[in-house]
C-alpha positions in Angstrom: 25.6 25.1 6.2 29.3 24.3 6.9 31.3 22.2 4.7 31.7 19.7 7.5 27.9 19.4 7.9 27.6 18.8 4.1 30.2 16.0 4.3 28.3 14.4 7.2 25.0 14.8 5.3 26.3 13.3 2.0 28.5 10.2 2.8 29.6 10.1 -0.8 31.2 13.6 -0.3 32.8 12.4 2.8 34.2 9.4 1.1 35.5 11.5 -1.8 37.2 13.9 0.6 38.8 11.1 2.5 40.2 9.6 -0.7 41.8 12.9 -1.6 43.2 13.4 1.9 44.6 9.8 1.6 46.5 10.6 -1.6 47.8 13.9 0.1 49.0 11.8 3.0 50.7 9.4 0.7 52.4 12.2 -1.2 53.7 13.7 2.0 54.6 10.6 3.9 55.3 8.1 1.1 59.1 8.2 1.7 58.4 7.5 5.4 56.4 4.5 4.6 58.9 3.2 2.2 62.3 4.6 3.4 64.3 2.2 1.2 62.2 2.8 -1.9 61.2 -0.4 -3.7 64.3 -2.5 -4.2 64.7 -5.0 -6.8 64.4 -8.8 -5.9 64.9 -11.2 -8.8 63.6 -14.0 -6.7 60.1 -12.3 -6.6 59.5 -11.4 -10.2 55.8 -11.2 -10.9 55.0 -12.6 -7.5 51.3 -12.9 -7.0 49.3 -10.6 -4.4 50.2 -11.5 -0.8 50.2 -9.9 2.6 53.7 -8.7 2.0 52.9 -7.4 -1.5 49.1 -6.7 -1.9 49.4 -6.0 -5.6 52.2 -8.4 -6.3 55.6 -7.4 -7.8 56.7 -6.2 -11.2 59.2 -7.4 -13.8 62.1 -6.6 -11.4 60.6 -8.0 -8.2 59.7 -4.6 -6.9 56.6 -4.1 -4.8 53.8 -2.7 -6.9 51.9 -1.0 -4.1 55.1 0.8 -3.0 55.6 2.1 -6.5 52.1 3.5 -6.5 52.6 5.1 -3.1 56.0 6.6 -4.0 54.7 7.8 -7.4 51.9 9.8 -5.7 54.1 12.7 -4.7 55.3 13.4 -8.3 51.8 13.0 -9.7 50.3 15.5 -7.3 53.2 17.9 -7.3 53.1 18.3 -11.1 49.2 18.2 -11.3 48.9 20.9 -8.6 51.6 23.0 -10.3 49.8 22.6 -13.7 46.5 23.5 -12.0 47.9 26.8 -10.7 49.5 27.6 -14.1 46.2 27.0 -15.8 44.3 29.0 -13.2 46.8 31.9 -13.6 46.4 32.0 -17.4 42.7 31.2 -17.6 41.6 33.5 -14.7 43.7 36.4 -15.9 42.4 36.2 -19.5 38.8 35.6 -18.4 38.9 38.7 -16.1 40.6 40.8 -18.6 38.2 40.0 -21.4 35.0 40.2 -19.1 36.1 43.6 -17.6 37.6 45.5 -20.4 35.5 44.1 -23.2 35.6 45.8 -26.7 38.1 44.8 -29.2 40.3 42.9 -26.7 37.3 40.7 -25.7 36.5 40.1 -29.4 40.2 39.2 -30.4 40.8 37.0 -27.4 37.5 35.1 -27.7 38.2 34.4 -31.4 41.7 33.2 -30.4 40.2 31.0 -27.7 37.6 29.6 -30.2 40.5 28.7 -32.4 42.4 26.9 -29.5 39.2 25.0 -28.5 38.6 23.9 -32.0 42.1 22.0 -32.0 41.8 18.5 -30.5 43.3 19.3 -27.0 45.2 16.1 -26.4 46.7 16.1 -29.8 47.9 19.6 -29.1 49.4 18.5 -25.9 51.3 15.6 -27.6 52.6 17.8 -30.3 53.9 20.3 -27.7 55.5 17.6 -25.7 57.2 16.3 -29.0 58.5 19.8 -29.9 59.6 20.8 -26.4 62.0 18.3 -24.7 60.2 17.9 -21.3 62.9 17.0 -18.9 61.7 18.8 -15.6 58.5 18.7 -13.6 58.1 22.5 -14.1 58.4 22.2 -18.0 55.9 19.3 -17.8 53.5 21.4 -15.7 53.8 24.3 -18.1 52.9 22.0 -21.1 49.9 20.6 -19.3 48.7 24.2 -18.3 48.4 25.0 -22.1 46.0 22.1 -22.4 43.1 23.6 -20.3 43.4 27.3 -19.9 41.2 28.2 -22.9 38.1 26.5 -21.6 38.6 28.0 -18.1 39.0 31.5 -19.6 35.8 31.3 -21.4 34.0 29.9 -18.4 35.4 32.7 -16.1 34.6 35.3 -18.6 30.9 34.3 -18.7 30.8 34.6 -14.8 32.5 38.0 -14.9 29.9 39.2 -17.3 27.2 38.0 -14.9 28.8 39.6 -11.9 29.3 42.9 -13.7 25.5 43.4 -13.7 25.3 43.4 -9.9 24.6 46.8 -8.2 27.8 47.1 -6.2 29.9 46.5 -9.4 27.9 49.0 -11.4 28.2 51.5 -8.5 32.0 51.1 -8.6 32.0 51.7 -12.3 29.8 54.8 -11.8 32.3 56.2 -9.3 35.1 55.6 -11.8 37.2 53.5 -9.5 39.1 52.1 -12.3 39.1 48.7 -14.1 41.9 47.3 -12.0 40.1 48.1 -8.7 36.8 46.7 -10.0 38.4 43.5 -11.3 40.5 42.8 -8.2 38.4 44.3 -5.4 34.8 43.9 -6.7 34.6 41.1 -9.2 37.4 38.5 -8.2 36.1 38.0 -4.7 32.7 36.9 -6.0 34.3 34.4 -8.4 36.5 32.7 -5.7 34.1 29.7 -5.2 33.8 29.2 -9.0 37.7 29.5 -9.3 38.4 27.1 -6.6 36.2 24.4 -8.3 37.8 25.1 -11.6 41.3 24.6 -10.0 40.3 21.2 -8.8 39.1 20.3 -12.3 42.3 21.7 -13.8 44.3 19.4 -11.4 42.3 16.4 -12.3 42.8 17.0 -16.0 46.5 17.6 -15.5 46.7 14.1 -14.0 45.0 12.6 -16.9 47.3 14.5 -19.5 50.5 13.6 -17.5 49.6 10.0 -17.3 48.9 9.9 -21.1 52.2 11.5 -21.9 54.3 9.1 -19.8 52.3 6.2 -21.3 53.1 7.4 -24.7 56.8 7.7 -23.8 56.7 11.5 -24.6 58.4 12.6 -21.3 62.1 12.1 -20.4 61.6 12.3 -16.7 62.4 9.1 -14.8 60.7 10.0 -11.5 58.3 7.3 -10.0 54.8 8.0 -11.1 51.6 6.1 -12.2 52.1 7.0 -15.8 55.6 5.5 -15.9 54.2 2.4 -14.3 51.7 2.0 -17.1 54.4 2.6 -19.7 56.6 -0.2 -18.3 53.5 -2.5 -17.8 52.6 -2.2 -21.4 55.9 -2.0 -23.2 58.1 -4.4 -21.0 55.7 -6.6 -19.0 53.1 -7.0 -21.7 50.6 -6.6 -18.9 47.7 -6.2 -21.4 48.4 -9.7 -22.7 49.8 -11.5 -19.7 47.9 -12.6 -16.6 51.1 -12.7 -14.4 51.7 -8.9 -14.7 48.0 -7.9 -14.7 48.2 -6.3 -11.2 51.2 -4.2 -12.3 48.9 -2.4 -14.8 45.8 -2.6 -12.5 47.4 -0.9 -9.5 48.1 2.6 -11.1 44.8 2.5 -13.0 43.0 1.9 -9.7 44.9 4.9 -8.2 43.8 7.1 -11.2 40.2 6.0 -10.8 40.2 6.7 -7.0 41.7 10.0 -7.5 39.2 11.0 -10.1 36.3 9.7 -7.8 37.6 11.7 -4.8 37.9 14.9 -7.0 34.4 14.6 -8.4 32.8 14.1 -5.0 34.9 16.7 -3.3 34.1 19.2 -6.0 30.4 18.5 -5.7 30.7 19.2 -1.9 32.3 22.5 -2.7 29.6 23.3 -5.2 26.9 22.6 -2.6 28.7 24.6 0.0 29.2 27.7 -2.2 25.6 27.4 -3.6 23.2 27.1 -0.6 20.2 26.6 -3.1 21.6 23.0 -3.6 21.6 22.2 0.0 17.9 21.4 0.2 17.9 19.1 -2.8 
């Protein structure tokens, strides 16, 4: 069954995919929708929702919906970059430990156990405190150090399973070399699993990034949902004031929708890659 047929069969999967595509569209064309950005207007400070401003305005009279749209690009860029970094680290270590085994596997698994025993978000905050995060690449690098350990362990377990298949054992018997076995025999079988973990890593990076901005740990001033939450809480007092409630609700809604879309799209991919689930 093709992915398109699965999306048609499961409306929730189609809705989730549509939500993700909407965010991609906003990230790409947000500047076209708001060519002049979100200019300040002191006459519209904390204006209530209206046709012109569906989520009202903020403490500077800027359109809240426009801020969410314009912040989407930064959020997705950093999250995707962090997801790629996480995948590169986790997949490399998972493949290496699963294929090579022996002392390397034992040492790296014990190190991963140690990393996983540390509260992950606390580690992320500590790293952001030590390293002055002032660029998207640095932020993505910090975020990638949050989730690689769990991915490495998960991929290692899959490698150990794939290694027992006949074609991999045949390649080992022919002494084709560990590099050939890892890249040409094992890795292609893991691609569906890797793709799903990449989406999970991107989603996790969004949460980590939003949290760091909300705590004021990042010195980047680019428009994004986390910075909106920071200003809403620290300047507008949105958590206490009804007039600025929508300023906090808008980025929270964006985060919830992105998470919902990611979950349903990931489940669609899981069903596509695992035909046994298509009849359930």
